[in-house]
C-alpha positions in Angstrom: -95.1 -66.1 -54.3 -97.7 -65.2 -56.9 -98.7 -68.2 -59.3 -97.3 -67.9 -63.2 -99.2 -66.8 -65.8 -98.9 -69.5 -68.7 -100.2 -67.4 -71.8 -101.0 -69.3 -75.1 -102.2 -67.4 -78.6 -102.4 -68.0 -82.2 -100.7 -64.9 -82.5 -97.0 -65.5 -83.1 -94.3 -63.4 -82.1 -93.9 -61.0 -85.1 -95.8 -58.2 -84.0 -96.0 -56.6 -80.5 -99.9 -58.4 -79.3 -98.1 -61.0 -76.9 -95.9 -58.3 -75.6 -99.0 -56.2 -74.7 -100.5 -58.9 -72.8 -97.9 -59.2 -70.8 -97.3 -55.4 -70.2 -100.9 -55.5 -68.9 -100.2 -58.0 -66.6 -97.0 -56.2 -65.2 -99.0 -53.4 -64.6 -101.5 -55.2 -62.2 -98.5 -56.5 -60.6 -94.5 -56.3 -61.3 -94.0 -59.2 -59.4 -96.1 -61.4 -62.1 -94.0 -64.5 -63.8 -95.6 -64.7 -67.6 -94.5 -67.7 -69.6 -95.1 -68.5 -73.0 -96.6 -71.9 -73.5 -96.9 -71.6 -77.5 -98.1 -68.2 -79.9 -97.8 -70.7 -83.0 -101.5 -72.2 -82.6 -102.9 -72.3 -86.3 -104.4 -69.3 -86.6 -108.6 -69.7 -85.8 -107.8 -73.3 -84.8 -110.0 -73.9 -81.6 -109.6 -77.4 -81.2 -105.5 -77.4 -81.8 -105.3 -74.4 -78.4 -107.4 -77.1 -76.7 -104.8 -79.8 -77.3 -102.3 -77.9 -76.8 -103.4 -76.7 -73.4 -104.3 -80.4 -72.0 -100.5 -81.5 -73.0 -99.1 -79.1 -70.8 -101.8 -78.6 -67.6 -101.1 -81.7 -66.3 -97.6 -80.8 -65.5 -97.9 -77.3 -63.5 -98.9 -76.3 -60.0 -102.3 -75.8 -58.8 -102.6 -72.4 -58.8 -101.6 -71.3 -62.1 -103.7 -69.1 -64.6 -103.3 -70.3 -68.1 -104.6 -67.6 -71.2 -105.6 -69.7 -74.0 -106.6 -66.9 -77.0 -107.3 -68.4 -80.0 -110.8 -66.2 -80.4 -112.2 -66.0 -84.1 -115.4 -64.8 -82.5 -113.8 -62.0 -80.2 -116.1 -59.2 -80.0 -119.3 -61.2 -80.0 -121.6 -63.0 -78.0 -119.5 -66.0 -76.8 -118.8 -66.1 -73.2 -115.4 -64.7 -71.8 -114.8 -67.1 -69.0 -112.2 -68.4 -66.1 -112.9 -72.5 -65.6 -111.2 -73.4 -62.5 -110.0 -77.3 -62.8 -110.4 -80.4 -60.5 -106.5 -80.4 -60.7 -106.6 -76.9 -59.0 -105.3 -74.6 -61.9 -107.4 -71.8 -64.1 -108.1 -71.3 -67.7 -108.9 -67.8 -68.8 -110.2 -68.2 -72.0 -113.6 -67.6 -74.7 -115.9 -70.3 -74.3 -115.6 -71.7 -77.9 -114.5 -75.1 -77.4 -111.0 -74.5 -76.1 -111.7 -76.2 -72.7 -113.0 -79.2 -74.7 -109.4 -81.4 -73.3 -109.3 -80.3 -70.1 -112.9 -81.2 -69.3 -113.0 -84.5 -70.6 -109.2 -85.3 -69.1 -108.9 -83.1 -65.9 -112.5 -82.0 -65.0 -114.3 -78.6 -64.5 -114.9 -77.8 -61.2 -116.4 -74.6 -61.7 -116.6 -71.6 -64.0 -117.6 -68.0 -64.6 -118.6 -65.5 -66.7 -115.7 -62.2 -66.8 -117.5 -59.4 -65.7 -116.3 -56.5 -68.4 -117.4 -53.6 -65.9 -114.9 -54.5 -63.7 -112.3 -56.6 -65.4 -111.3 -55.0 -67.9 -108.3 -52.6 -68.9 -109.1 -49.4 -68.5 -109.3 -47.6 -71.3 -110.3 -49.8 -73.5 -114.1 -49.9 -73.9 -114.3 -49.2 -77.2 -112.2 -51.9 -78.3 -113.7 -55.1 -79.6 -111.2 -56.9 -80.9 -108.4 -57.4 -78.7 -110.2 -59.4 -75.8 -106.8 -61.3 -75.3 -105.3 -57.8 -73.7 -108.0 -55.8 -72.7 -110.0 -58.8 -70.4 -108.2 -62.6 -70.8 -104.5 -61.0 -69.9 -106.2 -58.4 -67.1 -108.5 -60.8 -65.3 -105.1 -63.2 -65.2 -103.3 -60.6 -63.8 -106.0 -59.7 -61.1 -106.4 -63.1 -60.1 -102.7 -64.5 -59.8 -102.0 -61.0 -58.2 -104.8 -61.9 -55.3 -106.7 -58.2 -56.6 -109.8 -60.9 -57.0 -110.6 -64.5 -55.8 -112.4 -66.7 -58.4 -115.5 -65.1 -57.4 -114.5 -61.5 -58.2 -114.3 -62.9 -61.9 -117.7 -62.7 -62.4 -121.0 -64.9 -62.5 -121.2 -68.5 -62.0 -122.5 -70.8 -64.7 -123.0 -74.4 -64.9 -120.1 -76.1 -66.7 -122.2 -78.2 -68.6 -122.9 -75.2 -70.5 -119.2 -74.9 -71.7 -119.2 -75.3 -75.1 -117.4 -78.5 -76.5 -115.8 -79.9 -79.6 -117.7 -83.3 -80.7 -116.4 -86.1 -78.6 -115.6 -87.9 -82.1 -112.8 -85.5 -82.7 -111.1 -86.1 -79.1 -111.4 -89.5 -78.1 -110.7 -92.4 -80.6 -112.9 -95.7 -80.5 -111.3 -98.5 -78.7 -112.1 -102.0 -78.4 -110.5 -105.2 -77.7 -107.2 -105.2 -80.2 -108.3 -102.2 -82.4 -108.2 -98.7 -82.3 -110.0 -96.1 -84.6 -110.0 -92.2 -84.9 -108.5 -88.6 -86.5 -105.2 -87.5 -86.7 -105.1 -84.6 -84.0 -101.6 -82.8 -84.7 -99.0 -83.0 -87.1 -96.8 -80.2 -85.3 -94.2 -82.3 -83.7 -90.7 -81.1 -84.3 -89.6 -84.5 -85.3 -92.4 -85.4 -87.9 -94.4 -87.7 -85.6 -97.8 -87.5 -85.8 -100.1 -87.7 -83.0 -103.5 -89.9 -82.8 -106.4 -89.2 -80.7 -106.4 -92.3 -78.7 -105.1 -91.3 -74.9 -101.8 -94.5 -74.2 -104.3 -95.6 -71.4 -107.2 -96.6 -73.5 -104.9 -98.1 -76.2 -103.6 -100.3 -73.3 -107.1 -100.7 -72.2 -108.1 -102.2 -75.6 -105.2 -104.9 -74.9 -102.6 -103.6 -76.5 -98.8 -104.2 -75.2 -95.6 -103.0 -76.0 -93.9 -105.4 -78.4 -97.2 -106.0 -80.4 -97.2 -105.8 -84.0 -100.0 -103.3 -85.4 -101.7 -103.1 -88.4 -102.1 -99.5 -88.7 -103.8 -97.8 -91.7 -104.3 -94.0 -92.7 -106.6 -92.9 -95.1 -108.0 -89.5 -96.4 -111.8 -88.9 -97.8 -112.5 -92.7 -98.3 -108.5 -93.1 -99.9 -106.1 -95.2 -98.0 -102.6 -93.8 -98.3 -100.7 -95.9 -96.0 -101.1 -99.2 -94.4 -98.4 -101.2 -92.9 -97.3 -103.4 -89.6 -95.9 -101.1 -87.1 -94.0 -102.4 -83.9 -95.6 -100.6 -80.8 -92.8 -100.3 -78.4 -91.1 -97.5 -75.6 -89.1 -95.3 -77.8 -87.3 -94.9 -80.9 -84.0 -97.6 -80.0 -86.2 -100.6 -81.0 -86.6 -99.7 -84.5 -83.9 -99.7 -87.5 -83.2 -96.1 -88.3 -86.0 -95.0 -90.6 -88.3 -97.4 -89.9 -91.8 -96.9 -88.3 -93.0 -97.4 -85.1 -95.8 -96.3 -82.6 -95.3 -95.0 -79.4 -96.2 -93.4 -76.4 -95.9 -89.8 -76.5 -95.0 -87.4 -73.6 -98.4 -85.8 -73.8 -99.8 -89.6 -72.9 -101.4 -89.9 -76.3 -100.2 -92.5 -79.3 -97.9 -91.2 -81.7 -96.2 -92.9 -85.2 -93.4 -91.7 -86.4 -89.8 -92.8 -87.8 -86.3 -93.6 -86.2 -84.6 -90.3 -86.9 -87.1 -89.5 -89.7 -90.5 -87.1 -90.4 -93.4 -89.8 -90.6 -95.4 -86.4 -91.1 -93.6 -85.1 -94.1 -92.7 -88.7 -96.0 -96.6 -89.3 -96.0 -98.0 -85.9 -96.0 -100.1 -86.5 -93.0 -103.0 -84.3 -92.1 -104.7 -83.2 -89.5 -108.3 -85.2 -89.7 -107.0 -87.9 -91.9 -108.2 -91.1 -90.3 -106.6 -93.7 -88.8 -107.2 -97.9 -87.7 -105.0 -100.0 -85.5 -105.4 -103.8 -85.3 -103.4 -105.8 -83.5 -101.5 -107.9 -86.2 
């Protein structure tokens, strides 16, 4: 059985870009299965692409080939690459920060730059604006179909050279009884907001289910939420409409309302600062 190709872009599905990528994969091997992660990454938001990848990567088997295309630098000298992760999955992507979360949480075992002379869809040599189709989907399909091995992608380079976002955008600062960082995502369809602190790091800072946690949210130095919130396993531990801190399915701490939208009620935005302190 061929490994799956899992696709993520900021293209949306209202036009034919994603279908073109899948068509290229099927031309390489009609038996390849292409699965959508999401095509609704906010346009040009590379950090969101990095985060969404790491939410899903741990739940796919070794050998899966992920394609992530959020590429505002398409056609420039930024590297097009394939990273082999420590869990055995591959990520085919522009090396522009998309690998940040995967590198920090899973680890990159090796990385290779795509050789366009051999791994470009034939007939697209004069096109510089659709590497998602012409390089990334095509290379991913050749890799998944066994047409090339990892060494056939192109020249290897040092994983230490991978472009990464600043650590403060990805990892909250934690100490005994406290955590501080930024809101990383407000895309939860139920309106919970994700903080950039892993549940494991939160527990390592001494927090336990049942704790009351003073929670503040600020923007441009102005506090717009300051409350004491229960940290528990799930929403049912608080009354309807009450706030709760919980371990999300993506292994990060989130703040939500029981059957309500914390995001909408308080107009939370990505990048807002938070502090969590044991009350």
